[in-house]
C-alpha positions as YAML, in Angstrom:
chain: A
units: angstrom
residues:
- id: 1
  name: MET
  ca: [0.07, 0.04, -0.08]
- id: 2
  name: GLN
  ca: [2.65, 2.45, 1.02]
- id: 3
  name: THR
  ca: [4.46, 1.49, -2.38]
- id: 4
  name: VAL
  ca: [1.78, 2.27, -4.44]
- id: 5
  name: VAL
  ca: [1.16, 6.25, -2.18]
- id: 6
  name: ILE
  ca: [4.57, 6.64, -2.92]
- id: 7
  name: VAL
  ca: [4.67, 6.24, -6.82]
- id: 8
  name: VAL
  ca: [1.28, 8.27, -7.19]
- id: 9
  name: HIS
  ca: [3.09, 11.12, -4.89]
- id: 10
  name: LEU
  ca: [6.04, 11.05, -7.29]
- id: 11
  name: MET
  ca: [3.66, 11.37, -10.29]
- id: 12
  name: ILE
  ca: [1.62, 14.14, -8.80]
- id: 13
  name: VAL
  ca: [4.75, 15.80, -7.87]
- id: 14
  name: ALA
  ca: [6.64, 15.41, -11.80]
- id: 15
  name: THR
  ca: [3.29, 16.67, -12.93]
- id: 16
  name: LEU
  ca: [3.18, 19.32, -10.39]
- id: 17
  name: ILE
  ca: [6.53, 20.46, -11.06]
- id: 18
  name: ALA
  ca: [6.11, 20.26, -15.01]
- id: 19
  name: THR
  ca: [2.65, 22.37, -14.77]
- id: 20
  name: VAL
  ca: [4.72, 24.99, -12.78]
- id: 21
  name: LEU
  ca: [6.92, 25.72, -15.14]
- id: 22
  name: LEU
  ca: [4.44, 25.97, -18.13]
- id: 23
  name: GLN
  ca: [2.81, 29.03, -16.44]
- id: 24
  name: LYS
  ca: [3.83, 32.04, -18.38]
- id: 25
  name: SER
  ca: [5.69, 34.57, -15.16]
- id: 26
  name: GLU
  ca: [3.59, 37.70, -14.91]
- id: 27
  name: GLY
  ca: [5.99, 39.47, -12.35]
- id: 28
  name: GLY
  ca: [9.09, 39.17, -14.99]
- id: 29
  name: GLY
  ca: [11.02, 38.63, -12.21]
- id: 30
  name: LEU
  ca: [13.84, 36.76, -14.01]
- id: 31
  name: GLY
  ca: [13.35, 39.04, -17.17]
- id: 32
  name: VAL
  ca: [12.29, 35.99, -19.23]
- id: 33
  name: GLY
  ca: [8.74, 35.55, -18.58]
- id: 34
  name: GLY
  ca: [7.59, 38.64, -21.34]
- id: 35
  name: GLY
  ca: [6.73, 38.02, -24.79]
- id: 36
  name: ALA
  ca: [4.41, 35.82, -27.13]
- id: 37
  name: GLY
  ca: [4.78, 31.97, -25.55]
- id: 38
  name: PHE
  ca: [3.47, 29.34, -27.20]
- id: 39
  name: MET
  ca: [0.48, 29.51, -24.50]
- id: 40
  name: SER
  ca: [-0.30, 32.94, -24.28]
- id: 41
  name: SER
  ca: [-3.68, 32.63, -24.66]
- id: 42
  name: ARG
  ca: [-6.20, 33.47, -21.10]
- id: 43
  name: GLY
  ca: [-7.64, 30.22, -21.17]
- id: 44
  name: THR
  ca: [-4.59, 28.37, -21.30]
- id: 45
  name: ALA
  ca: [-3.84, 30.18, -17.84]
- id: 46
  name: ASN
  ca: [-7.00, 29.40, -16.19]
- id: 47
  name: LEU
  ca: [-6.34, 25.74, -17.10]
- id: 48
  name: LEU
  ca: [-2.88, 25.64, -15.84]
- id: 49
  name: THR
  ca: [-4.21, 27.48, -12.77]
- id: 50
  name: ARG
  ca: [-7.01, 24.91, -12.20]
- id: 51
  name: THR
  ca: [-4.65, 22.23, -12.70]
- id: 52
  name: THR
  ca: [-1.69, 23.59, -10.50]
- id: 53
  name: ALA
  ca: [-4.69, 23.39, -7.58]
- id: 54
  name: VAL
  ca: [-5.42, 19.99, -8.00]
- id: 55
  name: LEU
  ca: [-1.95, 18.57, -8.03]
- id: 56
  name: ALA
  ca: [-1.34, 20.74, -5.04]
- id: 57
  name: VAL
  ca: [-4.29, 19.27, -3.05]
- id: 58
  name: GLY
  ca: [-3.31, 15.89, -4.45]
- id: 59
  name: PHE
  ca: [0.12, 16.39, -3.32]
- id: 60
  name: PHE
  ca: [-0.59, 17.94, 0.30]
- id: 61
  name: ILE
  ca: [-3.08, 14.46, 0.69]
- id: 62
  name: THR
  ca: [-0.78, 12.06, -0.43]
- id: 63
  name: SER
  ca: [1.89, 13.93, 1.80]
- id: 64
  name: LEU
  ca: [-0.51, 13.24, 4.59]
- id: 65
  name: LEU
  ca: [-1.25, 9.55, 3.79]
- id: 66
  name: LEU
  ca: [2.17, 8.68, 3.10]
- id: 67
  name: SER
  ca: [2.74, 10.30, 7.38]
- id: 68
  name: TRP
  ca: [0.30, 8.14, 8.56]
- id: 69
  name: LEU
  ca: [0.97, 5.17, 7.34]
- id: 70
  name: ALA
  ca: [4.78, 5.96, 8.15]
- id: 71
  name: SER
  ca: [2.98, 5.94, 11.88]
- id: 72
  name: TYR
  ca: [0.86, 3.50, 11.78]
- id: 73
  name: ASP
  ca: [2.80, 0.66, 12.78]
- id: 74
  name: ARG
  ca: [4.98, 1.96, 15.43]
- id: 75
  name: LYS
  ca: [4.76, 1.30, 18.52]
- id: 76
  name: PRO
  ca: [5.36, 3.83, 21.15]
- id: 77
  name: SER
  ca: [8.75, 3.81, 23.22]
- id: 78
  name: SER
  ca: [10.07, 5.42, 25.84]
- id: 79
  name: ILE
  ca: [13.30, 6.54, 27.37]
- id: 80
  name: ILE
  ca: [12.92, 5.73, 30.59]
- id: 81
  name: VAL
  ca: [13.38, 1.91, 31.09]
- id: 82
  name: PRO
  ca: [11.38, 0.31, 34.07]
- id: 83
  name: ALA
  ca: [13.67, -0.55, 37.06]
- id: 84
  name: SER
  ca: [13.21, -3.91, 36.08]
- id: 85
  name: GLN
  ca: [14.72, -4.23, 33.19]
- id: 86
  name: SER
  ca: [17.44, -1.92, 33.80]
- id: 87
  name: GLN
  ca: [19.57, -4.63, 36.21]
- id: 88
  name: PRO
  ca: [22.13, -6.49, 34.38]
- id: 89
  name: SER
  ca: [21.32, -10.31, 34.15]
- id: 90
  name: GLY
  ca: [24.17, -12.89, 35.23]
- id: 91
  name: GLY
  ca: [26.15, -12.25, 38.27]
- id: 92
  name: ALA
  ca: [27.33, -8.73, 37.84]
- id: 93
  name: THR
  ca: [26.97, -6.73, 41.23]
- id: 94
  name: PRO
  ca: [25.84, -3.57, 41.42]
- id: 95
  name: ILE
  ca: [28.30, -0.90, 42.41]
- id: 96
  name: ALA
  ca: [27.66, 0.68, 46.06]
- id: 97
  name: PRO
  ca: [27.12, 4.79, 45.93]
- id: 98
  name: PRO
  ca: [30.06, 6.41, 47.34]
- id: 99
  name: THR
  ca: [30.21, 6.78, 50.98]
- id: 100
  name: SER
  ca: [31.67, 9.81, 52.81]
- id: 101
  name: GLY
  ca: [35.16, 8.21, 53.21]
- id: 102
  name: GLY
  ca: [36.12, 8.69, 49.10]
- id: 103
  name: GLY
  ca: [35.00, 9.70, 45.96]
- id: 104
  name: VAL
  ca: [34.30, 7.85, 42.66]
- id: 105
  name: LEU
  ca: [37.70, 6.85, 42.23]
- id: 106
  name: ASP
  ca: [37.72, 5.34, 45.61]
- id: 107
  name: SER
  ca: [34.74, 3.37, 45.21]
- id: 108
  name: LEU
  ca: [35.27, 2.16, 41.95]
- id: 109
  name: LYS
  ca: [38.67, 0.57, 42.96]
- id: 110
  name: LYS
  ca: [36.57, -1.26, 45.81]
- id: 111
  name: SER
  ca: [34.10, -2.86, 43.66]
- id: 112
  name: ASP
  ca: [37.07, -4.14, 41.24]
- id: 113
  name: GLU
  ca: [38.45, -5.62, 44.69]
- id: 114
  name: GLN
  ca: [35.13, -7.18, 45.04]
- id: 115
  name: GLN
  ca: [35.16, -8.70, 41.76]
- id: 116
  name: ASN
  ca: [38.27, -10.24, 42.38]
- id: 117
  name: GLN
  ca: [40.34, -8.05, 39.52]
- id: 118
  name: PRO
  ca: [43.33, -6.26, 40.25]
- id: 119
  name: ALA
  ca: [43.28, -2.52, 38.82]
- id: 120
  name: PRO
  ca: [45.10, -1.86, 35.72]
- id: 121
  name: SER
  ca: [48.55, -0.08, 36.94]
- id: 122
  name: GLY
  ca: [48.36, 2.29, 33.93]
- id: 123
  name: PRO
  ca: [47.81, 2.70, 29.90]
- id: 124
  name: GLN
  ca: [49.34, -0.70, 28.55]
- id: 125
  name: ALA
  ca: [50.08, -1.54, 24.72]
- id: 126
  name: PRO
  ca: [48.06, -4.35, 23.45]
- id: 127
  name: ARG
  ca: [49.71, -8.04, 23.22]
- id: 128
  name: SER
  ca: [50.11, -9.99, 20.17]
- id: 129
  name: GLN
  ca: [49.48, -13.17, 20.14]
...
């Protein structure tokens, strides 16, 4: 369904662009609209104006339909994760909040000692095997 609406939308867009480019420039803003063109009669101007209006309405309708189709299957999501899903699975122990005796680095060092992992002494180069 969405593919059909996209194809119809693109056909309307191409026709709308062609219709707007065929119209005579009334203000002469670029200086190329004057003179007698092959579509200079008054009836042709009315036809092109009405065609442009109809194509513009079709453009808006297909645009709204495409935006509705894009959001039709979208499920609501939240950036706030519930507390039950925020706990890691496995045997990982959560890090305790820092106590008044030390800062964040001291609490991280204590948590590394609790997990029996020695803290690295400094930057280390990768080892090739």
